[in-house]
N, C-alpha and C positions, 0 to 999 in steps of 0.2 A: 422364534425370529428374532432379530436386532436388525435395527437400521441405525447407522451412524451419518451426520450429515458432514460434511468437511465445508469449510468457509475457510477461502483461500483470499488472497490480496493480488492483486494485477494491477503491473504499472500502467496509468492510463496514460502514458506517450509511448510507451516504445513495446508494451503487453507483456513484460518479465513477469513471474510471478514468484510467490512465496506462499509455502503450505502453511496455512495458518492456524483453525483449530479444528477438533473432531467433538462431537457430541451427540444427543439426542435432539437437539434446534440448533439453527443457525447461530452464529456469533460473531458478530461482526466486530465487537469491541475487543475479544479476545484475538483475533485474527488480526488486529491492528495493532494491539500491543507485541505480539511477536515481532510483526513485522518492523514496528519501530525498535524493538531491541535489536534487531537484525541491521539498522541502518538504513531504513525508510522514512519518506517522510508523509505528510500531507500538508498542502497548499491551497490556500484561498486563491479561486480567479474571480474573475471579473463575473459579474451577473449573482454573483454569493452561492458559486456551487465551490466543491470540495473534490481536489482530485488526491489520487497516489501517489508517489513518486519513488521508485530503484533509487537502492543506492548510487548505479551507473548514472542515471540521468539528475538526480540531485546532483552531481557532481558536475554535468556539464552545464546547468543551469546556474549551479553558486560561479563558474567560472566565468560563464556572460556575463552574472551580473556586476562582477570583478571590473571587467572590461567597460563598461559602458562607463 
């Protein structure tokens, strides 16, 4: 018997997701590394938290930041 754990990254703004990493244990670092290579971003938010953002939401946020 084999068990494989899938660790995916979900956008904290829209719920979009990207398949991250497979392995015998959870691998958040590997999943986020793959997401970053595909245009995803991590942003620090007030209160010390961190959110994962898909390329579409990142683009929208960047446009909003430039408009201010």
